[in-house]
C-alpha positions in Angstrom: 10.5 -28.8 2.5 12.7 -25.6 2.5 14.3 -24.2 -0.6 16.0 -26.8 -2.7 19.8 -27.3 -2.2 20.3 -27.2 -5.9 18.3 -24.0 -6.2 20.6 -22.4 -3.6 23.6 -23.7 -5.5 22.3 -22.1 -8.7 21.5 -18.7 -7.1 24.8 -16.9 -7.9 24.8 -18.2 -11.5 21.2 -17.2 -12.0 21.9 -13.8 -10.5 24.5 -13.2 -13.1 22.0 -14.0 -15.8 19.6 -11.7 -14.2 22.1 -8.8 -14.1 23.0 -9.5 -17.7 19.4 -9.1 -18.7 18.9 -6.1 -16.4 21.7 -4.2 -18.1 20.2 -4.7 -21.5 16.5 -3.8 -21.2 14.1 -4.1 -24.1 10.6 -2.8 -24.5 7.3 -4.5 -25.4 7.8 -6.9 -28.4 11.3 -5.7 -29.3 12.9 -8.2 -26.9 15.0 -10.0 -29.6 18.2 -9.9 -27.6 16.6 -11.1 -24.4 14.8 -13.9 -26.3 18.1 -14.9 -27.9 19.7 -15.1 -24.5 16.8 -17.3 -23.3 17.2 -19.6 -26.3 20.9 -19.9 -25.8 20.5 -21.0 -22.2 17.6 -23.4 -23.0 19.9 -25.1 -25.6 22.7 -25.3 -23.1 20.3 -27.1 -20.7 19.3 -29.7 -23.2 15.6 -28.6 -23.4 13.9 -31.0 -25.7 12.0 -28.5 -27.9 12.5 -24.8 -28.3 10.1 -22.7 -30.3 10.5 -19.0 -31.0 8.3 -16.4 -32.6 5.2 -17.2 -30.5 3.4 -13.9 -29.8 5.9 -12.3 -32.2 9.0 -12.6 -30.0 8.0 -15.1 -27.3 9.9 -18.3 -26.6 8.5 -21.7 -25.3 10.7 -24.5 -24.2 9.4 -28.0 -23.7 11.1 -30.3 -21.1 10.0 -33.9 -21.1 9.9 -36.0 -17.9 11.0 -39.5 -17.3 7.6 -41.1 -17.4 5.2 -41.6 -20.2 2.7 -39.1 -19.0 1.1 -36.7 -21.5 0.0 -33.9 -19.3 1.8 -30.6 -19.6 2.2 -27.8 -17.0 3.1 -24.3 -18.3 5.3 -21.9 -16.2 5.3 -18.3 -17.5 7.8 -15.4 -17.1 7.7 -12.0 -18.8 10.8 -10.5 -20.4 10.1 -6.8 -21.3 11.2 -3.7 -19.5 9.8 -0.2 -19.0 10.5 3.3 -20.6 12.2 4.7 -17.5 15.7 6.0 -16.8 17.3 4.0 -14.0 18.8 5.8 -11.0 20.0 2.8 -8.9 23.7 3.3 -9.6 24.2 -0.5 -9.5 27.1 -2.0 -11.5 24.5 -3.8 -13.6 22.3 -0.8 -14.1 20.7 -0.3 -17.5 23.1 0.6 -20.3 20.3 2.1 -22.3 19.0 5.6 -21.3 15.2 5.7 -21.1 14.8 2.0 -20.6 15.1 -0.1 -17.5 13.8 -3.3 -15.8 11.7 -1.5 -13.2 9.2 -4.3 -12.7 11.5 -7.2 -12.1 10.9 -9.1 -15.4 14.6 -9.7 -15.5 14.3 -11.6 -12.3 11.2 -13.5 -13.5 13.0 -14.6 -16.6 16.2 -15.6 -14.7 14.3 -17.6 -12.1 12.4 -19.5 -14.8 15.7 -20.2 -16.6 17.1 -21.5 -13.3 14.1 -23.8 -12.9 14.4 -24.9 -16.5 18.1 -25.9 -15.9 17.1 -27.8 -12.8 14.2 -29.6 -14.4 16.2 -30.5 -17.5 18.9 -32.0 -15.3 16.6 -34.1 -13.1 13.4 -34.7 -15.1 11.8 -36.0 -12.0 8.3 -35.7 -13.2 5.8 -37.7 -15.3 4.7 -35.5 -18.3 6.0 -32.3 -19.8 6.9 -28.8 -18.5 6.5 -25.9 -20.9 8.6 -22.9 -19.9 7.0 -19.8 -21.3 9.0 -16.5 -21.9 6.5 -13.8 -22.8 7.1 -10.4 -24.4 5.1 -7.2 -24.0 3.4 -7.6 -20.6 3.8 -3.8 -20.0 0.9 -2.7 -22.2 1.4 -4.8 -25.3 -0.8 -7.8 -24.4 1.9 -10.3 -25.3 0.2 -12.9 -23.3 -2.9 -12.5 -25.4 -0.9 -12.9 -28.6 0.8 -16.0 -27.4 -2.6 -17.6 -26.6 -4.0 -16.4 -30.0 -1.0 -18.0 -31.7 -2.2 -21.4 -30.4 0.4 -21.9 -27.7 -1.9 -23.8 -25.4 -2.9 -26.3 -28.1 0.5 -26.6 -29.7 2.2 -27.7 -26.5 -0.9 -29.4 -25.0 -0.8 -27.2 -21.9 -3.3 -28.4 -19.3 -2.5 -25.9 -16.5 -0.6 -22.6 -16.4 1.1 -20.7 -13.6 2.6 -17.2 -13.2 4.7 -15.5 -10.6 5.5 -11.8 -9.9 7.8 -10.2 -7.4 6.3 -7.9 -4.8 8.2 -5.1 -3.0 7.2 -4.8 0.6 6.6 -8.6 1.0 9.6 -10.1 2.8 12.0 -12.3 0.8 11.0 -15.9 1.4 7.3 -15.2 1.6 4.5 -15.7 -0.9 1.0 -14.3 -1.3 -2.0 -15.2 -3.5 -5.7 -15.7 -3.4 -8.5 -17.7 -5.1 -10.6 -15.7 -7.6 -9.7 -12.2 -8.8 -6.2 -11.2 -7.8 -5.5 -8.3 -10.2 -7.9 -6.0 -12.0 -9.2 -5.4 -15.5 -7.5 -2.3 -16.9 -9.9 -0.4 -19.2 -8.9 2.9 -20.7 -10.9 5.8 -22.0 -10.3 9.0 -24.0 -13.1 11.6 -24.2 -13.2 14.6 -26.5 -15.8 17.3 -25.7 -16.8 19.3 -28.7 -18.0 22.8 -27.8 -17.9 26.2 -29.4 -14.9 28.4 -28.7 -14.8 32.2 -28.4 -13.5 35.1 -26.4 -13.0 34.5 -22.7 -14.7 37.7 -21.9 -17.9 36.6 -23.7 -18.5 33.1 -22.3 -22.2 33.4 -23.0 -21.5 33.1 -26.8 -19.5 29.9 -26.3 -20.1 26.3 -25.3 -17.2 26.0 -22.9 -15.7 22.5 -23.1 -13.5 23.1 -20.1 -16.3 23.9 -17.8 -18.3 20.9 -19.1 -15.3 18.7 -18.8 -14.7 19.7 -15.2 -18.3 18.7 -14.4 -17.8 15.4 -16.1 -14.6 14.6 -14.2 -16.2 15.4 -10.9 -19.3 13.3 -11.7 -17.3 10.3 -12.8 -16.3 9.8 -9.2 -19.9 9.1 -8.4 -19.6 5.8 -10.3 -17.6 4.4 -7.4 -19.5 6.2 -4.6 -23.1 6.0 -5.9 -23.5 3.6 -8.8 -21.6 0.5 -7.8 -22.3 -1.7 -4.7 -19.8 -0.4 -2.1 -18.8 -4.0 -1.3 -17.5 -4.4 -4.9 -14.3 -2.8 -6.2 -14.0 -0.1 -8.9 -11.5 2.7 -9.5 -12.2 5.5 -11.9 -9.2 7.8 -12.4 -8.9 10.7 -14.9 -5.2 11.1 -15.5 -5.0 13.6 -18.4 -6.9 16.8 -19.2 -5.9 18.9 -22.2 -7.6 22.1 -23.5 -6.8 25.6 -24.6 -3.9 27.6 -25.7 -4.3 31.2 -24.5 -5.5 33.1 -21.5 -8.2 34.9 -23.3 -9.6 32.2 -25.5 -12.2 29.5 -24.7 -11.3 26.6 -26.9 -13.5 24.6 -29.2 -12.8 21.3 -27.5 -11.2 19.6 -24.6 -9.9 16.1 -24.2 -9.4 14.0 -21.0 -8.4 10.4 -20.5 -8.0 7.9 -17.8 -8.6 4.3 -16.6 -11.2 2.2 -15.0 -10.2 -0.8 -12.8 -12.6 -3.5 -11.8 -12.5 -7.1 -10.4 -15.5 -8.7 -12.1 -17.2 -8.5 -15.4 -20.6 -7.2 -14.1 -19.0 -4.1 -12.5 -16.8 -3.7 -15.5 -19.8 -3.4 -17.8 -21.7 -1.2 -15.3 -18.8 1.2 -15.0 -18.4 1.6 -18.8 -22.1 2.2 -19.2 -22.2 4.8 -16.5 -19.2 6.6 -17.9 -21.0 6.9 -21.2 -24.2 8.1 -19.6 -22.4 10.7 -17.5 -20.4 12.1 -20.4 -23.3 12.1 -22.9 -25.8 13.5 -20.4 -23.7 16.4 -19.2 -22.7 17.3 -22.7 -26.3 17.2 -23.9 -27.3 19.5 -21.0 -24.9 22.1 -22.2 -25.3 21.8 -25.9 -22.0 20.0 -26.5 -21.1 16.8 -28.2 -18.8 14.1 -27.0 -16.5 11.6 -28.8 -15.9 8.6 -26.4 -13.1 6.1 -27.2 -13.3 3.2 -24.7 -10.8 0.5 -24.9 -11.2 -2.8 -23.0 -7.6 -3.7 -22.1 -6.4 -6.6 -19.9 -9.2 -8.7 -18.3 -9.4 -9.6 -14.6 -6.6 -11.9 -13.5 -8.6 -14.7 -12.0 -7.1 -17.6 -10.1 -8.8 -21.0 -10.3 -9.7 -22.5 -7.0 -8.0 -25.9 -7.2 -4.8 -24.7 -8.8 -4.5 -21.9 -6.2 -4.8 -24.5 -3.4 -2.0 -26.4 -5.0 0.1 -23.2 -5.4 -0.5 -22.3 -1.7 0.5 -25.8 -0.6 3.7 -25.8 -2.6 4.7 -22.3 -1.4 4.0 -23.5 2.1 6.3 -26.5 1.6 9.1 -24.1 0.6 8.6 -21.1 2.9 6.6 -22.6 5.7 2.8 -22.1 6.2 3.3 -19.0 8.2 5.1 -17.3 5.3 2.3 -17.8 2.8 -0.7 -15.5 2.7 -3.5 -17.4 0.9 -6.0 -14.5 1.1 -4.0 -11.5 0.0 -6.1 -8.5 -1.0 -6.7 -8.1 -4.7 -4.6 -5.4 -6.4 -6.1 -2.9 -8.9 -3.1 -3.1 -11.2 -3.3 -5.2 -14.3 -1.5 -8.3 -15.6 -1.8 -9.9 -19.0 -1.2 -13.3 -17.6 -5.0 -13.0 -17.3 -5.4 -14.1 -20.9 -3.6 -17.4 -20.1 -5.8 -18.0 -17.1 -8.8 -17.4 -19.3 -7.5 -20.1 -21.6 -6.4 -22.7 -19.1 -6.8 -23.3 -15.3 -4.0 -22.0 -13.2 -2.8 -19.5 -10.6 -0.8 -16.4 -10.2 1.3 -15.9 -7.1 3.4 -13.1 -5.6 7.0 -13.7 -4.3 8.6 -11.4 -1.8 11.1 -8.8 -3.0 11.8 -7.4 0.4 12.2 -3.8 1.4 13.0 -2.3 -2.0 11.7 0.6 -4.1 8.3 0.0 -5.6 7.5 -1.4 -9.0 7.8 1.0 -11.9 10.1 3.2 -9.8 13.4 4.4 -11.3 15.2 3.3 -8.0 13.8 -0.3 -8.2 15.9 -3.4 -8.6 15.0 -7.0 -8.3 16.2 -8.6 -5.1 18.6 -11.5 -6.0 18.0 -13.0 -2.6 14.6 -14.2 -3.9 16.0 -16.3 -6.7 16.4 -19.6 -4.8 12.9 -19.3 -3.4 11.5 -18.7 -6.9 13.4 -21.6 -8.5 12.3 -23.9 -5.7 8.6 -22.9 -6.2 8.7 -23.5 -9.9 10.5 -26.9 -9.6 8.2 -28.2 -6.8 5.1 -27.0 -8.6 6.1 -28.8 -11.8 7.1 -32.0 -10.0 4.0 -32.2 -7.8 1.5 -31.3 -10.5 3.1 -34.0 -12.7 3.2 -36.7 -10.1 6.9 -36.8 -9.3 
């Protein structure tokens, strides 16, 4: 089955919603206006139950099918934007300097609203559909807070599904995989405490810059020498701050970065090796280290059965040749992982075409993808609930 006729009919209207949201970006949990827009639309559609304030500013709408079934499928979209200044020059470009929808969450929200309108009109399923509009995907862990607020239990969600646009993947195509599809995103900050002094008398100091340079170099051995080369790990130091003058060796130096992994064993191994490298090199030079390690989003792990269903439905819409069921995992993070830890489900990519990349100030969601996204959500809900 290709894209649904009704989804194609809705495309222009949904594109207008998308552009309205795009022009009014909001960050993290401060998505009150976007959430209010979502609630307004869900009320217009006749959604049976609308609950706000889940995960602080999240919204969940419950649409009841025609049958007596009690199973509930959750469909999730994220609402927040990024702290970037947009350079697209589009008529619907951000009206707020320093904020823009550079990851397509405006498109995700609009597509799910389009699906909600369709499902509320037809109700051609036996059970319930929970449409989940989540705040703070971009670093705030809004998905985790919605789970902690009891969303799964409150709405009786049995399965949960997510979708994200992917620049470079042609419009009308989909990609996913069983197992890990996106990485755990851990973060570290290390402060090396040495002894400062005159740059012309380094023998009287414990130089935290020289020590830090050794540590940064040796951290790359985690990937090349500590972890099985057939398993994935990325260690990136992205900040290094020390010193204030040409002729002064400072007392301390601070560097920070991220570790990305695709399974819990390597995640634990990488953290342990980072601590060993930092502490060992510091001890060898008489310095001390303060290590702040933060376990951020977990691995986004697609459940096997639910991924097979997602692939089949995407194939019905796009054609089997336009669905990649074994896409390579990506080392970026996604807090839909918390929902997949709480319930079985799957995360899928939808093509955004030849556009600027995500988190780029020239990015814009491709409205040509809207009908494909709506069709996927609708067919997924109907098939999983026995329409």
